[in-house]
C-alpha positions in Angstrom: -11.0 20.2 19.8 -10.8 20.5 16.1 -13.6 19.1 14.0 -12.9 16.1 11.8 -12.1 16.7 8.2 -15.1 15.8 6.1 -14.7 12.9 3.7 -14.6 14.1 0.1 -16.4 11.8 -2.3 -14.1 11.1 -5.2 -17.1 10.7 -7.5 -18.1 14.2 -6.6 -14.7 15.6 -7.6 -14.9 13.7 -10.9 -18.4 15.0 -11.5 -17.4 18.6 -10.7 -14.4 18.4 -13.0 -16.5 17.1 -15.8 -19.1 19.8 -15.3 -16.4 22.5 -15.3 -15.0 21.1 -18.5 -18.4 21.1 -20.2 -19.0 24.7 -19.0 -15.6 25.8 -20.4 -16.4 24.1 -23.7 -19.8 25.8 -23.8 -18.3 29.2 -23.2 -15.7 28.7 -25.9 -18.3 27.4 -28.4 -20.4 30.6 -27.8 -17.3 32.8 -28.2 -16.2 31.0 -31.4 -19.7 31.2 -32.8 -19.9 34.9 -32.2 -16.4 35.4 -33.7 -17.2 33.5 -36.9 -20.4 35.4 -37.3 -18.6 38.7 -37.0 -16.1 37.5 -39.7 -18.9 37.5 -42.3 -21.0 40.5 -41.2 -20.1 44.1 -42.0 -18.4 46.4 -41.1 -15.1 45.0 -42.0 -11.9 46.5 -40.5 -9.6 46.0 -43.5 -6.7 48.0 -42.0 -6.8 45.8 -38.9 -7.0 42.7 -41.0 -4.1 43.7 -43.2 -2.0 44.4 -40.1 -2.7 40.9 -38.8 -1.8 39.5 -42.2 1.6 41.1 -41.8 2.1 40.2 -38.1 1.0 36.6 -38.5 2.3 35.8 -42.0 5.3 37.9 -42.9 6.9 38.1 -39.5 6.5 34.4 -39.0 8.3 33.5 -42.2 11.8 33.3 -40.7 10.9 30.9 -37.9 8.7 28.7 -40.0 11.3 28.6 -42.8 14.1 27.6 -40.5 12.0 25.0 -38.8 10.9 23.5 -42.2 14.5 23.5 -43.5 16.0 21.6 -40.7 13.0 19.3 -40.4 13.5 18.2 -44.0 17.2 17.8 -43.5 16.8 15.7 -40.4 14.1 13.6 -42.0 16.3 12.8 -44.9 19.2 11.8 -42.7 17.0 9.6 -40.4 15.2 8.0 -43.4 18.6 7.1 -44.9 19.8 5.6 -41.6 16.7 3.4 -41.5 16.2 2.5 -45.1 19.9 1.7 -45.6 19.4 -1.4 -43.5 16.9 -2.8 -46.1 18.6 -1.4 -49.2 15.6 0.9 -49.8 17.4 4.2 -50.2 15.4 4.9 -53.3 12.3 5.5 -51.2 13.8 8.4 -49.3 12.6 11.1 -51.8 9.0 9.8 -51.5 9.1 9.6 -47.8 10.5 13.1 -47.4 8.0 14.8 -49.8 5.0 13.0 -48.4 5.9 13.5 -44.8 6.5 17.2 -45.3 3.4 18.0 -47.3 1.0 15.8 -45.4 2.1 16.1 -41.8 5.3 17.8 -40.8 4.8 21.0 -42.8 1.4 21.9 -41.4 2.1 20.6 -37.9 5.5 22.1 -37.3 4.4 25.4 -38.9 1.2 25.4 -36.7 3.1 24.7 -33.5 5.7 27.4 -34.2 3.0 30.0 -35.1 1.1 28.9 -32.0 4.1 29.7 -29.8 4.7 33.0 -31.5 1.3 34.4 -32.5 -0.9 32.6 -30.0 1.1 34.1 -27.1 1.2 37.5 -28.7 -2.5 37.7 -29.3 -3.4 36.5 -25.8 -1.0 39.0 -24.3 -2.2 41.9 -26.4 -5.9 41.2 -26.0 -5.5 40.3 -22.3 -3.7 43.6 -21.6 -6.5 45.4 -23.3 -8.9 43.6 -21.1 -7.2 44.2 -17.7 -6.6 47.9 -18.6 -10.2 48.3 -19.6 -9.5 49.3 -23.2 -12.0 46.7 -24.4 -14.7 48.3 -22.2 -13.7 51.7 -23.7 -14.3 50.3 -27.2 -17.8 49.2 -26.1 -18.4 52.7 -24.7 -17.4 54.1 -28.1 -20.0 51.9 -29.8 -17.4 49.7 -31.3 -18.0 45.9 -31.0 -14.7 44.6 -29.5 -15.2 41.1 -31.0 -15.6 42.6 -34.5 -12.7 45.0 -34.1 -10.2 42.8 -32.2 -11.2 39.2 -32.8 -12.6 39.0 -36.4 -9.5 40.5 -38.1 -7.2 38.1 -36.3 -9.3 35.0 -37.0 -9.6 36.0 -40.7 -5.9 36.7 -41.1 -4.8 33.5 -39.2 -7.1 31.2 -41.2 -6.1 32.6 -44.6 -2.4 33.2 -44.1 -1.3 30.0 -42.4 -1.9 27.9 -45.6 0.4 30.3 -47.4 3.0 29.8 -44.7 2.6 26.0 -44.9 3.0 26.1 -48.7 6.3 28.0 -48.2 7.3 25.5 -45.4 6.6 22.6 -47.8 8.9 23.9 -50.4 11.7 24.8 -48.0 11.3 21.4 -46.2 11.5 19.4 -49.4 14.5 21.5 -50.5 16.2 20.7 -47.2 15.8 17.0 -47.8 17.0 17.5 -51.4 20.2 19.3 -50.2 21.1 16.5 -47.7 20.4 13.7 -50.1 22.2 15.3 -53.1 25.2 17.0 -51.5 25.7 14.7 -48.4 24.3 11.3 -49.3 25.4 11.6 -53.0 22.0 11.0 -54.6 21.5 11.9 -58.3 19.7 15.2 -58.3 17.5 14.4 -61.4 16.5 11.1 -60.0 15.6 12.6 -56.7 13.4 15.2 -58.2 11.7 12.6 -60.5 11.1 10.3 -57.6 9.6 13.1 -55.6 7.2 14.1 -58.4 6.3 10.6 -59.3 4.5 9.7 -56.1 3.3 13.2 -55.0 -0.4 13.6 -55.5 -2.6 16.7 -55.5 -4.4 15.5 -52.4 -1.1 15.3 -50.4 -0.6 19.0 -50.8 -4.2 20.2 -50.5 -4.8 18.1 -47.3 -1.9 19.9 -45.6 -3.3 23.3 -46.7 -6.7 22.5 -45.3 -5.1 21.4 -42.1 -3.2 24.7 -42.0 -6.4 26.7 -42.4 -7.9 24.9 -39.5 -4.7 25.3 -37.4 -4.7 29.0 -38.1 -8.3 29.3 -37.0 -7.5 27.3 -33.8 -4.4 29.4 -33.0 -6.1 32.8 -33.4 -9.3 31.7 -31.7 -7.5 30.3 -28.6 -5.3 33.4 -28.3 -8.3 35.7 -28.6 -10.5 33.6 -26.2 -8.0 33.4 -23.4 -6.9 37.0 -23.8 -10.5 38.3 -24.0 -11.4 36.4 -20.8 -8.3 37.2 -18.8 -8.6 38.8 -15.4 -6.4 39.6 -12.4 -3.9 42.1 -13.8 -0.4 41.1 -15.1 -0.6 37.6 -13.5 -3.9 37.0 -15.3 -2.4 38.0 -18.6 0.6 35.7 -18.1 -1.8 32.8 -17.3 -3.9 33.6 -20.4 -0.8 33.6 -22.6 0.3 30.2 -21.3 -3.1 28.7 -21.6 -3.5 30.0 -25.2 -0.2 28.4 -26.3 -0.8 25.1 -24.5 -4.4 24.7 -25.6 -3.7 25.7 -29.2 -0.8 23.2 -29.4 -2.9 20.3 -28.0 -5.8 21.1 -30.3 -3.5 21.2 -33.3 -2.3 17.7 -32.6 -5.8 16.4 -32.0 -7.2 18.1 -35.1 -4.3 16.8 -37.1 -5.1 13.2 -36.2 -8.8 13.7 -37.0 -8.2 15.4 -40.3 -5.6 12.8 -41.3 -8.2 10.1 -40.7 -10.7 12.1 -42.7 -8.4 12.6 -45.7 -6.6 9.3 -45.9 -8.9 6.8 -44.2 -9.0 3.5 -46.1 -6.1 4.4 -48.4 
């Protein structure tokens, strides 16, 4: 006769899930603290950092540029569709430039880079973990966090604002092309309207967001890759977790930073 299945207390499941979540947050906080510390302490691996600048920045330009271009074009079309109902087409240049510089430029660039770079970092570092290359670095008296993590975090934090600045320019240009060549706006009036309501804080807030997004993307990729285990399956899981967690944190951080920069305005 089989023994009865014991009753599982739902409160115990909730409590265990909460404890596991706090444990994960604590491990990540310690990892991030160590990584940031290594970013400011010598020795600095300049060649590794330059390589990450190229991988994260230069090779991400095509996908970020295309995303920004079509985002600006679609935004202009959708704004015209809505504002035409209220005879407010003159507000389209302002809406496009503010939406791109404040929100869409940083967020879309961050999400695209998270999908490309976050996955690549997690896969590369994860493969080094499961093939014991990270252990080999330790054996050779090389700190793996300083050699592998710090260059990626430095490069991601510094290069993503540059990518977002390029994305802002391309996105606004995409809206300009649609409005001038498709919707028959006057080009001089469009540019004047865009500059008239664009403030310094609109651009700088997006660049600060981009720096934070770059930190999040590289940190999540490094964390999940560094702690991967279980062979190829573990590396695949780490790659997925890196992209998903980075994307979610980008959206959450974007909301918090928007409230910080523009609260009460």
